[in-house]
N, C-alpha and C positions, 0 to 999 in steps of 0.2 A: 269771089264766092267760090271759084275752082281752087284757088290757092287755100282758103280755109278748109274746104272739103279734103284736099289732100294731106293738111295738117292734122285733121281729125283722124283720118284713116292711119296715120302712123302712131297714134295713141292707143296702145293695146287695153289700157284700162278703160277709155271711152268706148272702144268696141266691144270689150267684156260687158260692159253696162248696157249697151244697146242690145246686145245678144240676149241678156236677161230680160230686159224690158219686152222685147220682141217675144219671148217665151211666155211671160205673163199675159201679154195681150192675146196670143193664140189660146191660152187657157181660158182667159174670159170670153172669148167670142165663140169657142167651141165647147163650153162646158157642158152644154147639153148632150154632146157626142162622146166627150172623153170621160166624164165622170162615170164611175162604175156602177153606182147606186144613186137612188134618189136622196138628196142632201137632208130632206127632212122626215124621211122614212125611219119609224123606230123599230126596235126588235128587243123584247124583254128578255129574250134568250142569248142575247149578245151584248150585255151591259159591260163596259169597260175591259173589252177584250184586248190583248196585246196585238201588236201587228202580226199578220199571217197571211198565207197564201190567198185567202177570202177577203180580208181587210188589210190591205198593205200598211196603211197608217194607223190601224186598231180602230176602236170604236169609243163613243163617248158614253156619258152616264145614263143615257137612255137608249144606248145601242145603234145609234147613228154612225154611219161610216164617215170617218174624220177625213179621208182623202177626198171623198166627194165634196164635203163641206168646205175643206180648204180651196179646192178649184172653184166652187161656186162663189165663195168668198173673195176671190180675186177680182170679181166684177165690182163688188162694193168699193173695194180699196181703189181700183184704178179709176173708177167712176167719180168718187169722190175727190181724188187728187186732181183730175183733169177739170172736172166742173168748178171746184172751188178756186182753182188758179185762174179760170177762165173768168169767173165773177170778179176776181181781183184784179185782173187785167182791164176788164170792162169798166170798172169803177176807178181804179187807180191811175191809168194812163191819161185819160181825159183831165182828170183833176190836176195831175202833175204836169201835164202840158200847159194848162191854163195858168197854173201858179208860176211855171218858169218863163213863159212866153209874155204873158200880159204883165206880171209883176205888180208892183204897187199894193193896194189894200187887198186885192184878190189873192196875191202870194202870201201876203201877211195872215189873212183870214184862214187859208187852206193849211198853210205851215202850221198854225197854231193848232188847228183841229188835228192834223197829223200828229204833232207832238204830244197831244192829249191821249190819242189812242196809242201810241208807243209807249206811253208811260204805263200802260197796263200790260202784263205779260200776255204774249200771244195765246197760250192754251187756256189761261184763266179767262180771257175775254171770249174765246170760243166756247168754253163750258157755259158761260154766264148767257151768251146768247142762245145757245143750244137749249138750255133749260127755259129761257124765255119763250123761244118758238115751239118747244114741244119736242119729245123724243121721236125722231124719224130720220132716215137716211138724208131725205132732201133737205130738211131743217138743219141737219149737220153740216151739209155742203155749203149751204147759205151762210152759217156762222162761221165756217173756217174761212171762206171766201172774204167775208166782210172783215174778219180779223186781220187777214193778210193783206189787205188793202193798203194800209199806210206805208209799207215797205215799197209798194210799186209806185205810190205817190211820190215818196222821197227820191227813188232812183230816177223817175222820170223828170222830175224837177231838176235834178243836179246834171242830167245829161242835157236837158234842154238849155240850161244856162251856160254850158260849154260850147254847144252847137250854134246857138244863136248869136254869138259874136264873130263866127267864122266870116271870111271875105265873101264866100258865095250867098250868104244870107244878105249881107249888105249889097250884093248886086242885084239880088231878086227883089229887095225894096227899091233901088235905084230904077229898075224898069218899071215900076209901078205896080208890082203885085200886091193885092190886099193882104192884110195880116192872116186872115184864116187860111189863105192859099199858100202863104209861106209856112205856116205852122204844119199844114197837112201835107204839103208836096215836098217841102225841102228840110224841115226839121225832123218830123216824125220818121221818115224813111232812115235817117241817119243815126236813130238811136234804138233801132230794132234789136241790134245785135246783143247788147247788155240785157235788154228785157228778156230775150229768149233764154239766155243763159239763167236769169234770176227766175224765171218761170220753171225751168227744169228742176232748179234746186228746190223751189218752193213746192212742187209737186211731192217731193220727198217729205217735206215737212207736213203736207196735207195728209199724206197716207199715215203718218204717225198720229196726227190729231184725230182722224177719222177712227183709227183703231183705238185711241184714248177714250173718245167720246162713247163708242160702242161698249168699251170695257166698263164706262161708267153708267151704261145704260140709256144713253142720250143720242145714240146712232142707230145703226140698222137693228131692227126690233126682232127678237126670236117670234118664230123658229126660222127665220131668214138667216142664212150662215153670214157671218162676219168674222174676220180674224179677231178683232177686239173682244166681241161677245164670247168666243171660243176660248180665248185667255181668261175672261171672268169667270166662266164656268170652271175652267181646269185649274184654276188657283186652289180650289177645294180638293183637289185628287193628285197634287203633284206628287205625293208619296207613293200612292198606289197606282196611278195611271199617268206617268210623266209625259207619255207620247200625246197626250191631249193639249199640253202646253207647248211640246217641241216643235210640231209642224207649223201651226199657226205663227208662233214667234220666229222660226226660222224664215217663214214666207215674208213676214214684215222686214226682217233684216235683209233679206236679198233685195227686195224690191227697193227699199230705201238706199241700200249701197248702190244698186245699179243707177238710179237717178242721180245721186251724187257723183259717181264716177263719169256718167254722161255730162252732167254739168260742168264738171271740172275740165273734161275735154273741150267741151264747146267754149269755155272762157278762154282757154289757151288758143284755140284755133282761131276765134274771133277777136281776140285782143290785138288792136293794130301795133301795139309797143313790142309784140313779139316778132313782128315782120322784120 
């Protein structure tokens, strides 16, 4: 672990991504203190005003402060990413562990169901589930989490198949450990590293998915701020008020880039083949 940490600290891209993520987390946690104005307060005298000393990021179509809405929208994006990936881990890891360790008809059933889900594009499946559940941030997180589950099922199964043939697993069986203990105490801890890397990268995808669902009206509902819904509104004013699209779009870009950089750094640091 110490070696992996030292390798991670030597990767400037990963550190840059971690710093950006830390900044966004700080914005989300301290939004009530940092945001200069109420994100849902309207002002008919300040409609689509360009950036100024009073409104650093300008105002939107009904006079709301864009900076405040971007800051508060950070909560929705981060929450969607973390919760959705947590749902994927909670569903995918046990299924993948069972498929890889038990094998037989259990493996065949889980693998075929996983293949069926993977046959449908991730975002299309998320949109369909969100539309079925109803438009809200919580339903969007569930839809994204369920849609990303097959990725973790397949990854977990592949890692389990590699680990369960190792000599220490055979030794654990030889001394009389029951199968459930071998799976939980000897197999699962040795596949955590690739799951952490995949989870980090999956958060970036979940952020984009949440923004896409909000853009389509299936995520965070107005007037609550969300980067995706802000872009949906801004598309009608790109020529006259481009700042309405620039700042939420830039926020999505930076947060996704940060998670991808951190995920790449973790993959290099935790990959035993790099040692």
